[in-house]
N, C-alpha and C positions, 0 to 999 in steps of 0.2 A: 443844189445837188443832193440826191437821196443818199443816206448813210447805209451802206451794206456791210454786213459782218459775216464771216465764216467761222463756225465753231466745229473743229475737226481735229482729232488727236493724231491722225496719220499725216505728217507734213507733206509727203509726196501727193497724197490724195487732195489735200487742201490746195496745193499749188496747181494741180490739174483742174480742179473746180474753178479756181480763180481765172485760169486761162480761158476756160469755156465762157465764164461770165463776161470777161473782157471782150471776147470775140462777139458776144451778143450785144455789145455797146454799153456795158455797165462797168463801174469801177468799185472794187472792194476797198473799204477804208481800213479794215482791221481783220486779222486772223487770230483766233484764240484756239488753244489746244487742250484745255482741261476744264473741269468743273470749277476748281479753285481759282484758276486764272480768270475765267469768265465772270465769276461772282465779283471778284475784285475790280475788274474793268468796268462792269455795268454799274457798280456803286459810285463811280466817279464820272461816268460818261453821260453826256446829254442824250436826248432822244435818238433812238435808232429806228430806221424805217423798215429794214428787212434783214432777217437772219437766215442763213443757210446752216441747218443744224443737224449734225450727226447725233445719234442717240447714245451709243455706248462709247464713252470716253475712257481714257486711261485710269481715271480716279473715280469713276461712277457714271450713273446715267445723267444725261443732260437735263432731265426734268428737275433735278435737284437745284439747278440754277434758279429756276422760277419760283421755287419754294423759299429761296433766300432773298431774292431781290425782285422788285416789280419792274418788269420790262414790257413796255407797250410797243410792240413791233409785230409785223407780220412774219410768219415763219414758213420756210420751205424745208421740209425734212429731207435729208440726203443720207440714207442709211442702208446698211446691208441686211437689216432685220425687219421683217414684216409683222412681227408679233406685237409691236407697240403702236400700231396704227390707230386703234380705238382710243388709247390714252392721248395720242398725239392730236387727234381731232378735237379734243376738249380744250386745247390751247388755240391761239389765234392762227390756226394752220391754213395755208393756201393750198399746199400739195404735199404728197408723201411719195418721194422718188426713191426707188431702190437702186443700189449700186450694182453694176457700174452705171453711172449717170448717163442717160441718153440725152444728147444735145437737143433734139426736137422736143422731148418731154420737158426739159428745163426751160426751153423757150416758151412753151405753152404756159408753164407755171409763172414765168415772169409777165406774160400777157395778163394772167389773172390778177397779179399784183398791180399792174398798171390800171386795169379796169376798176379796181377798188379805189383808186386815187384820182379818177377823172374829176376835175374841178366842177363844182355845181354850175358855175357860170362859164359856158363854153360855146363857141360858135356852133350852131346847129349843123351846118354843112360839114365842119371839121369832125364833129362827133359822128355824123353819118358815115363819113369816109373811114374813120377809125374802126367803127363797128363792122363795116363791110370787109375791111382788111383782116380783122381778127376772125371773122366768121369763115373767110375763105381758107385760113391757115389752120383753124382748130375746130372745124365743124364735126369731124369724126373723132370718136373715142379711140384711144390707143390702148386702154386697159379697162378691166372691170373689177370691182371689189365685191367679194362675197364674204358672208359671215360664217365662221367656223367655230361653233360654240360661243365663247365670249370674245373671240379674236376676229380680226378682219384680215383677209388674205387678198392679194391682188394678182390678176392674171393678165399679161399682155395679150392682145387679140391674136397674135401669131401662135399662142399656145392653146387656143380655143378651137375645138373641132367643129362644134355646132351649137346653135341655140334651138330649143324646141319648146313648144307649148303643149301642156296636157292638164286637163281638169282645171282650167282657168289660171294655171301657174306657168311661169316661164323659167326654164332652167338653161344653164350653160354646161357643156360637157368638154372637158379638157382632152388633149391628146393622150393623157395617161388613163382616161376612162373615168375620171372623177366628175361627179355631177353636183351642181349647186343651184338652188333656187335664187333668182334675182328679182328685183322690183320691176324692171322694164318689161313692157309688153313687146310682142313682135312688131307691132305697128310703130312703136317708139324706136325700136332697133333699126328700122328701115332708114331713119334719119341719122343714125349714129354710126353705122357700119360702112366702111369703104366698099363701094360696089366692085372694085377690082378684086377684092379678096373674098367677099361674102355674097351669097346669092340666096334669095328666098325661093326654094324649090316647090313649096306648097304652102298651105295655110298654117302649118304647124312647125316648119323647119327652115332655119337659116343655116347654110353650111359654108365651111371654110374651104376654099379651093385646095389648100395645101393638105387638107385632111382626106381628100378623095383617094381611096385605094383601088377601087374597081367600079366600072360602069357596066351594067347588064341590061339588055333589052327586056322590057316587061310588057305585060298585057295592055291592050288598048293604046299602043304606041307610046307607052310611058317608059321611064328609065329608072332602074333600081340602082341606088348609089350606096356602096359600102365605104364606111368612114373609119379612119383610125380612132381607136378609143371608144367607138360606139358599137354596142352589141348587135342591135337590130338595124337592118338596112333602111334607108329613107327613100321614098318614092317621089320622083319628079312628076308633078301633076301634068295632065295632058295639055292644058292651056299654057303651061310654062316651058314645055319641052323645047320649042323653037328658040326662045330667048336663052335657055340654058345652054343649048348647043353653041350659040354665038358667044356666050360668056366663057365657056371652056376652050374656045378657039378651035 
């Protein structure tokens, strides 16, 4: 049995997280609530497999734990603060989940943990079935990370109005009108975005259905789309109009 530990100073939050983990088929062996308590516990505890780690604890930042004791464990961060993501990824981090914890996102993080620990000697057919199952449940991204100065910020896809390409760079635009350059190309995004929510209306734009404010007939049988948070309208190319109409219902 794998050893799972929760480090969370708010006991109701720790209990809620434990219930979610239990519902996903795992068992938590220990809950810790402070930096001091965690340091003392890890000094006497044998190997831990996975830690669910809040960052701001009642007596300091949880990073202090790893400055005092050597802990060889995978970490899933469960925090209300996104400004520590860059520092978190320097540790043995699997994922960085923002509160309130989403069950589906936590499930995906646990799948990443399991993939790290697939035995080297495994039945090829069983491995194939496992990979197909994981691909079917986690093939689409649920959020994107962007760099803001020295910090990393994450945006769930339902807060992103569109993606667009310009001058060989790809950017995402939020519903609030904020724009960030990302590493993914639009061709890559075609494999990452759920087709129920996002549609590529032309060579340079992917749009979110929820961001559509207004549709206007445009020249040459095209459609002009006004989007929340986006100053300039986007144009549905002539060859995509038919599929776009089917997509919007």
